[in-house]
N, C-alpha and C positions, 0 to 999 in steps of 0.2 A: 287500436286499443293493444292495452298492459298487458303482459304477464305476470306477476308476479310483484313487482315492484321492489318496494322497500324489506317486506319479509322474503321473500326471496335469497334478497341477497346475503338478508343476517341468515338464512338456513345454508346459505351456500358457504361463509364467513366462518359458520359453527362446524359446518363438515370439513374446508380446508383449517382448522385446526382440531382435528379429530384424527384426521390425516395424518398431518404432522407430527402431535404426539404419536401416532402409532411407527410411522414411519421412524419418528427417532428412537422410540424402543428397540425397535426390531433392528436398528442400525446399533446399539448399542451393545446390543446382542450379537453382535457379530454378523451378522448379515450383508450378502452382497447391495446392493445397490438395485444390479436385476433380481436377483429376488426379489427386495421387496416391490421392485414396479410387478412383476408375478404373481407376487398372493397380494397386494390390494387395487392391483388393476389400472394402475396407473402410469405414464412412461414413465422410461428412468431420470428425464430434466425434472419431471415433476416429482420424483418423487426426493431426487437431493436437494431442489428449490424448498421442500419444507423439510427436509432437514436441514439446511440451513438454518431456516427464518424458525424453529423450533431451538434449535443449539441457541440463536442471538436472542431469544424469547428467557431461555433459561440460564443461558453462563454470562451472560451481556453484566447483568447486577450485582451476578457476583465477583468479577472482572474488575469491574468499578470500586468495588466495596474494598477487595482484596489491595489495590491501591490506595486505595487514601487510607489506609490503616498502615501497608508498607509506606506511605510519603511520610505517612506520622512520626514514624520510626525514625525512616532515614533524615528527618528532620533535625529530630532530638540529639541521632548524633553527631551530623553537619553542625548543629551550634555549642555540643562540646569540644568536636574538633578544632572550629575558629576560637574558638577560649583557649586550647592550648599551645593555638600559633600565634594570641595576639600576648600571652602571655608568658612564652617559654625566655626563657633566658639563654639554653644549650642550643646551641644549630643541628646537632644530630635531631634532639627528639623535635624541634622545625621539623625538619625533612622527612622524620617519621610522617608526624603529622601531615602533613601536604599530601604526601601519600598517600595515606588515609583520605584524604576528604578527596583527591584527584578517583579515589575506589571508588567512595560513594555516590559522587557525582556520576558513574560511570555507572553506578544500578541504577543509580534514576533515570540516565540515557532508554538501560535494557528496561525498565519498569515500562515506562510510557513510551518503548519503540522509536526512540528518538534517531536511533543509531541501527533502523532498518535497512538494507539496502533500497536503493530505488534504483529502478528501470531509466535507464538511459539511451538512446537511439542516436546513433554518429554513423555519421557517414564519411568515411574514407576516404580519400580520389590522391592516386598515386600519379605523379605526370615527371614521365622522364626526359633529358633533353630533347628528344628525337621531336615529345609533342609539342616540346616550350617554342621548338625552332618552326613545325606547324604552323601554330597557332597564328606566331609573328608573322607569318610567311598569309596567311588566312588575312589575318588583320589590315595589313598591306596593301593587299588586292582587294579586299572588300572597300578601300581608303582610295585607293585608284578609278573601280570600278563608282562612285560614288562621285566624282572627280568629273569622268565622262559623261556620268547619267546627266549631271549640272549643268557641262557643259551643251550634249545635246538636246536638252528641254526649252536651252540660251537663244539654238539658235533654230 
């Protein structure tokens, strides 16, 4: 026996959307996540998820529009700078234009988060001379043991 089906899910999605909007509004007013959770009757983790989803719903389209507008401005500026570089006879002017072009490219990289730091998991193993000598001794002993085992098995 089913209880609710599609209509139940739609009601839940509608409630989730309302909760997300309410959480976002309270957070925008400066409330803490814990206070919002206490007020609405949700866990702090759920409140944080609701706020995040509402931010994505509200902000992401505007960020994309902003990036598009900035890209158009950067494209126009880059075209002009490249024309200066191609047509200039003065080496100092060319160097200034190249510097400006680099700044435009840096701005575009920041705009699209291309220069954002990336997490790197690295393990560093230090080996002293004593460790190396011990490793060589163990390897030699392992070889000797393998030779002895092979001789015993043949006998």
